[in-house]
C-alpha positions as CSV (number, residue, x, y, z in Angstrom):
1,M,70.0,-72.1,241.8
2,S,72.9,-71.8,244.3
3,N,70.7,-73.3,247.0
4,L,70.1,-76.6,245.1
5,P,72.7,-78.6,247.1
6,V,70.7,-77.9,250.3
7,L,67.3,-78.5,248.5
8,I,68.5,-82.0,247.7
9,I,69.1,-82.9,251.4
10,M,66.2,-81.0,253.1
11,P,63.2,-82.9,251.8
12,L,64.8,-86.2,253.1
13,L,65.5,-84.9,256.6
14,L,62.1,-83.2,256.8
15,A,60.3,-86.2,255.5
16,S,62.0,-88.4,258.1
17,F,60.5,-86.3,260.8
18,L,57.1,-86.1,259.2
19,A,57.1,-89.9,258.6
20,V,57.3,-90.5,262.3
21,L,54.9,-87.7,263.3
22,F,52.1,-88.6,260.9
23,G,52.8,-92.3,261.0
24,I,51.9,-92.5,264.7
25,W,48.3,-91.9,263.8
26,W,48.2,-93.2,260.2
27,P,50.9,-95.9,259.7
28,G,50.5,-96.0,255.9
29,W,51.5,-92.3,255.7
30,A,55.1,-93.2,256.6
31,R,55.7,-94.8,253.3
32,F,53.7,-92.2,251.4
33,I,55.7,-89.4,252.9
34,S,58.9,-91.3,252.2
35,I,58.0,-91.6,248.5
36,I,57.2,-87.8,248.3
37,G,60.4,-86.8,250.1
38,T,62.6,-89.1,248.1
39,G,60.9,-88.0,244.8
40,M,61.5,-84.3,245.6
41,A,65.2,-85.1,246.3
42,L,65.5,-86.9,243.0
43,V,64.0,-84.1,241.1
44,A,66.3,-81.6,242.7
45,S,69.2,-83.9,242.0
46,I,68.4,-84.2,238.3
47,V,67.9,-80.4,238.0
48,G,71.3,-80.0,239.7
49,L,73.0,-82.4,237.4
50,S,71.5,-80.8,234.4
51,K,72.6,-77.4,235.6
52,V,76.2,-78.5,236.2
53,L,76.3,-80.2,232.7
54,S,74.9,-77.2,230.9
55,T,77.2,-74.6,232.5
56,G,80.2,-76.8,233.3
57,E,80.5,-75.0,236.6
58,A,80.0,-76.2,240.2
59,L,77.2,-74.8,242.3
60,H,78.2,-73.5,245.8
61,H,76.0,-72.8,248.7
62,Y,77.1,-71.2,252.0
63,M,75.0,-72.1,255.0
64,G,73.7,-69.0,256.7
65,G,75.4,-66.8,254.1
66,W,78.7,-67.4,255.9
67,P,81.5,-67.9,253.3
68,P,84.2,-70.4,253.8
69,P,86.5,-71.0,255.7
70,I,84.2,-69.7,258.5
71,G,80.9,-71.2,257.2
72,V,79.9,-74.6,255.9
73,E,80.0,-75.0,252.2
74,Y,77.9,-77.3,250.0
75,V,79.2,-78.1,246.5
76,L,77.4,-79.6,243.5
77,D,79.9,-80.5,240.8
78,H,80.2,-83.2,238.2
79,L,81.2,-85.9,240.8
80,S,78.7,-85.0,243.6
81,A,75.9,-84.4,241.1
82,F,76.5,-87.9,239.6
83,M,76.4,-89.5,243.0
84,V,73.3,-87.8,244.3
85,V,71.3,-88.8,241.3
86,I,72.3,-92.5,241.9
87,I,71.5,-92.3,245.6
88,N,68.1,-90.7,245.2
89,L,67.0,-92.8,242.2
90,I,67.8,-96.1,244.0
91,G,66.3,-94.7,247.2
92,L,63.1,-93.9,245.4
93,I,62.9,-97.4,244.0
94,A,63.5,-98.8,247.4
95,V,60.7,-96.9,249.1
96,V,58.3,-97.7,246.3
97,Y,59.0,-101.4,246.6
98,P,56.2,-102.9,248.8
99,P,57.1,-103.3,252.5
100,A,55.9,-106.9,252.9
101,P,58.5,-108.5,250.6
102,G,61.1,-105.7,251.0
103,L,61.2,-105.0,254.7
104,Y,59.5,-107.9,256.4
105,E,57.5,-105.3,258.3
106,V,53.9,-104.8,259.4
107,P,52.7,-101.2,258.8
108,R,53.2,-99.9,262.4
109,K,56.7,-101.1,262.6
110,G,57.3,-99.5,259.2
111,I,57.0,-96.0,260.8
112,P,60.5,-95.9,262.2
113,T,61.8,-98.1,259.3
114,Y,60.9,-95.5,256.6
115,A,62.2,-92.7,258.9
116,L,65.5,-94.5,259.1
117,I,65.7,-95.0,255.3
118,L,65.2,-91.3,254.9
119,L,67.9,-90.6,257.4
120,L,70.2,-93.0,255.5
121,L,69.5,-91.2,252.2
122,G,69.8,-87.8,253.8
123,G,73.2,-88.8,255.3
124,L,74.4,-90.2,252.0
125,N,73.4,-87.0,250.1
126,G,75.1,-84.8,252.7
127,T,78.3,-86.9,252.6
128,V,78.7,-86.3,248.9
129,L,77.5,-82.7,248.8
130,V,79.3,-81.1,251.7
131,G,82.6,-79.2,251.2
132,D,83.6,-79.3,254.8
133,L,85.7,-82.2,256.3
134,F,84.0,-82.1,259.7
135,T,80.5,-81.7,258.5
136,L,81.2,-84.7,256.2
137,Y,81.9,-86.7,259.4
138,V,78.6,-85.6,260.8
139,F,76.8,-86.9,257.8
140,L,78.8,-90.1,257.9
141,A,77.5,-90.6,261.5
142,I,73.9,-89.9,260.4
143,Y,73.9,-92.5,257.7
144,S,75.8,-95.0,259.8
145,V,73.4,-94.8,262.7
146,A,70.5,-95.2,260.4
147,T,72.2,-98.3,258.8
148,Y,72.7,-100.0,262.1
149,G,69.0,-99.7,262.9
150,L,67.9,-100.9,259.4
151,V,70.2,-103.9,259.4
152,S,68.8,-105.1,262.8
153,L,65.3,-105.4,261.3
154,G,66.2,-108.8,259.7
155,G,65.8,-110.8,263.0
156,D,68.1,-112.2,265.7
157,R,71.1,-112.9,263.4
158,A,70.7,-109.5,261.8
159,M,70.9,-107.9,265.3
160,V,74.2,-109.6,265.9
161,A,75.4,-108.5,262.4
162,S,74.3,-105.0,263.2
163,L,76.2,-104.9,266.5
164,R,79.3,-106.1,264.7
165,Y,78.9,-103.4,262.1
166,L,78.2,-100.8,264.8
167,I,81.5,-101.7,266.5
168,L,83.6,-101.6,263.3
169,G,81.8,-98.7,261.9
170,T,82.4,-96.6,265.0
171,I,86.1,-97.5,264.9
172,A,86.1,-96.5,261.2
173,G,84.4,-93.2,262.0
174,G,86.9,-92.6,264.8
175,F,89.8,-93.1,262.3
176,Y,88.3,-90.5,259.9
177,F,87.7,-88.1,262.7
178,L,91.3,-88.3,264.0
179,G,92.5,-87.8,260.5
180,V,90.5,-84.7,260.0
181,G,91.7,-83.5,263.4
182,F,95.3,-83.9,262.3
183,I,94.6,-81.9,259.2
184,Y,92.8,-79.1,261.1
185,F,95.6,-78.8,263.7
186,T,98.1,-78.6,260.9
187,V,96.5,-76.1,258.5
188,G,93.8,-74.5,260.7
189,T,90.8,-75.1,258.4
190,L,88.2,-77.7,257.7
191,N,87.0,-76.3,254.3
192,M,88.1,-78.7,251.6
193,A,89.0,-76.0,249.0
194,D,90.8,-73.9,251.6
195,A,92.7,-77.0,253.0
196,A,93.7,-77.9,249.4
197,N,95.5,-74.5,249.1
198,L,97.3,-74.9,252.4
199,L,98.3,-78.6,252.5
200,P,101.1,-78.7,249.9
201,A,103.4,-76.8,252.3
202,F,102.9,-79.7,254.8
203,Y,103.1,-82.7,252.5
204,D,106.3,-83.9,254.2
205,S,104.7,-83.7,257.7
206,P,104.3,-87.0,259.5
207,T,101.1,-85.6,260.9
208,I,99.6,-85.2,257.4
209,M,100.8,-88.6,256.4
210,A,99.2,-90.1,259.4
211,A,96.0,-88.2,258.7
212,V,95.8,-89.7,255.2
213,A,96.4,-93.2,256.5
214,L,93.7,-92.9,259.1
215,I,91.1,-91.5,256.7
216,V,91.8,-94.1,254.0
217,V,91.7,-97.0,256.5
218,G,88.5,-95.6,258.1
219,M,86.8,-95.3,254.7
220,G,88.2,-98.7,253.7
221,V,86.1,-100.2,256.5
222,K,83.0,-98.3,255.4
223,L,83.7,-99.4,251.9
224,A,84.2,-103.0,253.0
225,L,87.5,-103.0,251.1
226,F,89.2,-106.4,251.5
227,P,90.3,-107.4,254.1
228,L,88.3,-104.8,256.0
229,H,85.1,-106.3,254.7
230,V,84.3,-108.7,257.6
231,W,81.1,-106.8,258.6
232,L,79.5,-106.9,255.2
233,P,78.5,-110.6,254.4
234,D,76.3,-111.0,257.5
235,A,74.9,-107.5,257.4
236,H,73.8,-107.9,253.7
237,S,72.7,-111.5,254.1
238,Y,70.4,-111.0,257.2
239,A,69.1,-107.5,256.5
240,P,65.7,-107.3,254.8
241,P,66.0,-107.2,250.9
242,V,65.3,-103.4,250.6
243,V,67.9,-102.6,253.2
244,A,70.4,-105.0,251.6
245,A,69.7,-103.3,248.3
246,L,70.3,-99.9,249.7
247,L,73.5,-101.0,251.4
248,A,75.0,-102.7,248.5
249,A,73.9,-100.3,245.8
250,I,74.6,-96.9,247.4
251,Q,75.7,-97.0,251.1
252,V,79.1,-98.6,250.7
253,K,79.8,-96.4,247.7
254,A,79.7,-93.2,249.8
255,A,83.1,-94.2,251.3
256,A,84.5,-94.7,247.8
257,Y,83.3,-91.2,247.0
258,V,85.1,-89.8,250.1
259,I,88.4,-91.3,249.1
260,V,88.1,-90.0,245.5
261,R,87.0,-86.6,246.7
262,I,90.0,-86.2,249.1
263,M,92.4,-87.6,246.6
264,L,91.3,-85.3,243.8
265,T,90.3,-82.1,245.5
266,V,91.8,-81.9,249.0
267,F,95.2,-83.4,248.2
268,Q,96.9,-83.5,244.9
269,P,96.6,-87.0,243.2
270,E,100.4,-87.3,243.1
271,Y,100.4,-87.4,246.9
272,F,98.4,-90.6,246.9
273,T,100.3,-92.1,244.1
274,D,103.9,-91.0,244.6
275,T,104.5,-89.6,248.1
276,L,102.5,-92.2,249.9
277,P,101.7,-95.7,248.5
278,V,98.0,-95.3,249.0
279,T,96.9,-96.2,245.5
280,T,99.2,-99.3,245.4
281,V,97.7,-100.6,248.7
282,I,94.2,-100.0,247.3
283,V,94.9,-101.9,244.1
284,V,96.3,-104.9,246.0
285,A,93.4,-104.9,248.4
286,S,90.9,-104.6,245.6
287,A,92.4,-107.4,243.5
288,G,92.4,-109.6,246.6
289,G,88.8,-108.7,247.3
290,I,87.7,-109.5,243.8
291,V,89.2,-113.0,244.0
292,F,88.1,-113.7,247.6
293,G,84.6,-112.4,247.1
294,S,84.1,-114.4,243.9
295,V,85.4,-117.6,245.4
296,M,83.3,-117.2,248.5
297,A,80.2,-116.5,246.4
298,I,80.7,-119.8,244.5
299,A,80.7,-121.6,247.9
300,Q,77.3,-120.2,249.0
301,S,73.9,-122.0,248.6
302,D,71.9,-119.1,250.2
303,F,70.9,-116.7,247.5
304,K,71.3,-113.5,249.6
305,R,74.6,-114.6,251.0
306,M,75.9,-115.3,247.5
307,L,74.9,-111.7,246.6
308,A,76.6,-110.4,249.7
309,Y,80.0,-112.0,248.8
310,S,79.5,-110.9,245.3
311,T,79.3,-107.3,246.6
312,V,82.7,-107.8,248.2
313,A,84.1,-108.7,244.8
314,Q,82.3,-105.8,243.0
315,I,83.6,-103.2,245.5
316,G,87.0,-104.4,244.3
317,F,86.3,-103.0,240.9
318,V,85.5,-99.6,242.3
319,G,88.7,-99.8,244.3
320,L,90.7,-100.7,241.2
321,G,89.4,-97.6,239.5
322,I,90.7,-95.5,242.4
323,G,93.9,-97.3,242.9
324,L,95.1,-97.4,239.3
325,A,94.8,-93.6,239.3
326,N,94.6,-93.0,235.6
327,P,91.7,-91.4,233.8
328,L,90.4,-94.6,232.1
329,A,90.5,-96.6,235.3
330,L,88.8,-93.9,237.3
331,V,86.1,-93.6,234.7
332,G,85.6,-97.4,234.9
333,G,85.5,-97.3,238.7
334,L,82.9,-94.5,238.8
335,L,80.9,-96.0,236.1
336,H,80.8,-99.2,238.1
337,I,79.3,-97.4,241.0
338,L,76.4,-96.6,238.8
339,N,76.1,-99.9,237.1
340,H,76.5,-102.0,240.3
341,A,73.8,-99.8,242.0
342,F,71.3,-101.0,239.3
343,M,72.5,-104.6,239.1
344,K,72.8,-105.4,242.8
345,S,69.6,-103.6,243.9
346,C,67.7,-105.5,241.2
347,L,69.1,-108.8,242.4
348,F,68.3,-108.1,246.1
349,L,64.7,-107.0,245.2
350,V,64.4,-110.3,243.2
351,A,65.5,-112.1,246.3
352,G,62.7,-110.4,248.2
353,G,60.1,-111.3,245.6
354,I,61.2,-114.9,245.6
355,K,61.0,-115.2,249.4
356,H,57.7,-113.4,249.4
357,Q,56.2,-115.7,246.8
358,T,57.8,-119.0,247.8
359,G,59.5,-118.6,251.2
360,L,62.7,-119.9,249.6
361,Q,66.3,-118.6,249.9
362,Q,68.4,-121.7,249.0
363,I,69.5,-121.8,245.4
364,P,69.2,-125.6,245.0
365,R,65.5,-125.3,245.7
366,F,64.9,-122.7,243.0
367,A,64.4,-125.3,240.2
368,G,61.3,-124.5,238.2
369,L,61.0,-120.8,239.2
370,G,61.7,-119.8,235.6
371,R,58.5,-121.4,234.6
372,K,56.4,-120.1,237.5
373,M,57.9,-116.6,237.7
374,P,59.0,-115.9,234.1
375,L,59.1,-112.1,234.2
376,T,60.9,-111.9,237.6
377,M,63.4,-114.5,236.5
378,A,64.0,-112.7,233.2
379,C,64.9,-109.6,235.2
380,F,67.2,-111.7,237.4
381,T,68.9,-113.1,234.3
382,V,69.5,-109.6,232.8
383,A,71.1,-108.4,236.1
384,A,73.2,-111.7,236.4
385,L,74.5,-111.3,232.9
386,S,75.5,-107.8,233.6
387,M,77.3,-108.8,236.8
388,I,79.3,-111.3,234.7
389,G,80.1,-108.5,232.2
390,I,78.3,-109.7,229.0
391,P,77.6,-106.9,226.4
392,P,75.5,-104.9,225.8
393,T,74.6,-104.9,229.5
394,A,76.0,-102.1,231.7
395,G,78.4,-104.3,233.6
396,F,80.5,-105.0,230.6
397,F,81.4,-101.3,229.9
398,S,82.6,-100.5,233.4
399,K,84.9,-103.6,233.3
400,W,86.0,-102.6,229.8
401,Y,87.2,-99.2,231.0
402,L,88.9,-100.8,234.0
403,V,90.7,-103.2,231.6
404,L,91.8,-100.3,229.4
405,G,93.0,-98.4,232.5
406,S,95.0,-101.5,233.6
407,I,96.6,-101.7,230.2
408,D,97.4,-98.0,230.3
409,A,99.1,-98.6,233.7
410,Q,100.8,-101.7,232.3
411,N,99.5,-103.6,235.2
412,W,98.9,-107.0,233.6
413,A,98.2,-108.7,236.9
414,V,95.1,-106.5,237.3
415,V,94.0,-107.3,233.7
416,A,94.2,-111.0,234.6
417,V,92.2,-110.5,237.8
418,I,89.4,-108.7,236.0
419,L,89.2,-111.5,233.4
420,L,89.3,-114.2,236.1
421,S,86.5,-112.4,238.0
422,S,84.2,-112.6,235.0
423,L,84.8,-116.4,234.8
424,L,84.2,-116.8,238.5
425,S,81.1,-114.7,238.4
426,A,79.9,-116.8,235.5
427,V,80.3,-119.9,237.7
428,Y,77.9,-118.8,240.5
429,F,75.4,-116.9,238.4
430,F,75.1,-119.5,235.6
431,R,74.7,-122.1,238.3
432,A,71.7,-120.1,239.6
433,I,70.3,-119.5,236.1
434,E,70.6,-123.2,235.2
435,K,68.8,-124.2,238.4
436,I,66.0,-121.7,237.8
437,Y,65.3,-122.8,234.3
438,T,65.4,-126.5,235.0
439,K,62.4,-128.5,236.2
440,S,62.5,-129.7,239.8
441,S,63.0,-133.5,239.8
442,E,61.5,-133.8,243.3
443,G,58.6,-131.4,242.7
444,E,59.4,-128.6,245.2
445,P,55.9,-127.7,246.7
446,A,56.9,-124.1,247.2
447,V,57.8,-123.7,243.6
448,E,54.8,-125.6,242.2
449,Q,52.5,-123.3,244.1
450,A,54.4,-120.1,243.2
451,N,53.2,-117.5,240.7
452,E,54.4,-114.1,239.4
453,P,54.4,-111.4,242.0
454,S,52.1,-108.5,241.8
455,A,52.9,-105.5,239.6
456,R,53.8,-103.5,242.7
457,I,56.7,-105.9,243.3
458,L,57.5,-106.5,239.7
459,M,57.6,-102.9,238.4
460,P,60.6,-101.7,240.5
461,I,62.5,-104.9,239.5
462,A,61.7,-104.5,235.8
463,L,62.7,-100.8,236.0
464,L,66.1,-101.7,237.3
465,A,66.5,-104.5,234.7
466,G,65.6,-102.2,231.9
467,G,67.9,-99.6,233.3
468,I,70.8,-102.0,233.1
469,I,70.3,-102.3,229.3
470,I,69.8,-98.6,228.9
471,L,72.9,-97.7,230.9
472,G,74.8,-100.1,228.7
473,L,73.6,-98.4,225.5
474,T,74.1,-94.9,226.8
475,N,77.4,-95.4,228.6
476,A,79.3,-93.2,226.1
477,F,77.1,-90.2,227.0
478,I,77.6,-90.7,230.7
479,V,81.4,-91.1,230.3
480,T,81.9,-88.1,228.0
481,Q,79.5,-85.7,229.7
482,V,79.8,-86.6,233.4
483,L,82.8,-88.7,234.2
484,N,85.5,-87.4,231.9
485,P,85.5,-84.0,233.7
486,V,86.1,-85.8,237.0
487,A,88.8,-88.0,235.5
488,A,90.5,-84.9,234.1
489,L,91.4,-83.9,237.7
490,L,94.0,-86.7,237.7
491,S,96.0,-84.9,235.0
492,P,98.8,-82.7,236.3
């Protein structure tokens, strides 16, 4: 079982190669191979999570049999096992979703598209599984390059957005790389566990302080933490729905994972809370992002752009969980990674279904869709209510833990921001719900001719909507079995 961490990554990287190789002759095989590869990775992820939960011990794999600090180590513990299940589950739903509404692609162009999706998933899995700071950078580069290509598929405006993201993402990667270089030249190792043992002697070093600052800023750009979010609205608005779903649901969360991993297992948490004001900065930036993203979402009439700015706000909740740096808040932030993955991917896939059936993207033109596409709009409503934070949907419980964490930290300003965000979210989501369930006064032709999408489109959406309810009802199990052991690392 020690090779499970690698068995999660390998099917994705191998399937990426095979999707191109076989897709040249049989274009439809690219998607089929993607489904098989992602399904295998998901099965391995679930087996790994089950193993970690049953034993309470992390699984370690040394590439080539070389033990650290010489060799590269892969680690499957509670945190990484939690993340890879989310990544591969959302990834499988994304590749199952039909390419016409999801990728705006004809079959032959889908050959490199599915290869890039597999590279994205492989890079994300590698990022959360590797126990080596430099190899983590390599996987960051893999998923970033795949993302740039995927975003550009949305058309001319998407190509500009992809270029902007490429520039900022390269700078962010450079910051992380410099930070890792500073750590290596100080302690002489790249293995996370080995570095954790050596770093306390150098906590007063300006070099290590600079390393932390560079890594956090670099990951802040990747996370789209306010005000480093400038690449996100255009990239998510103009990318195809499946790509936007992958970016919002799992891609940006990998950077949050990196910050949590380095704070908990490479450094001591007190270094981020007391020695350097890292967590304070993250809290302020996250609170600002929640308010800014929510207000900007209210100002949008384009459905996907509203969802994009909503993501800026939702990332703030994950940031609050990290920045408040107490067990309840961290549980809330990590739980929100899971909940938001289901909520936002559902909403973006609904956007793809609406455009495929009607060609519409402007919310004011959605009037009457509730009557023409009742099942799709019911799923949208479930996801929207969860984004607002209405029980028993999943979104309520992650916000609840964040409120408890804020109270525990006696940070009443953050409590006010969380409550305000729910009111602001209600404004833009209830506006869309009201429009959808009202009859169009001018008789929008696109709506009048619309009908429910096929089962191939509807089933992934319904699965995500159902998952939102199930996650809400089973959140106690997830928290006690998976997230509490991670939050316990904050305790001295």
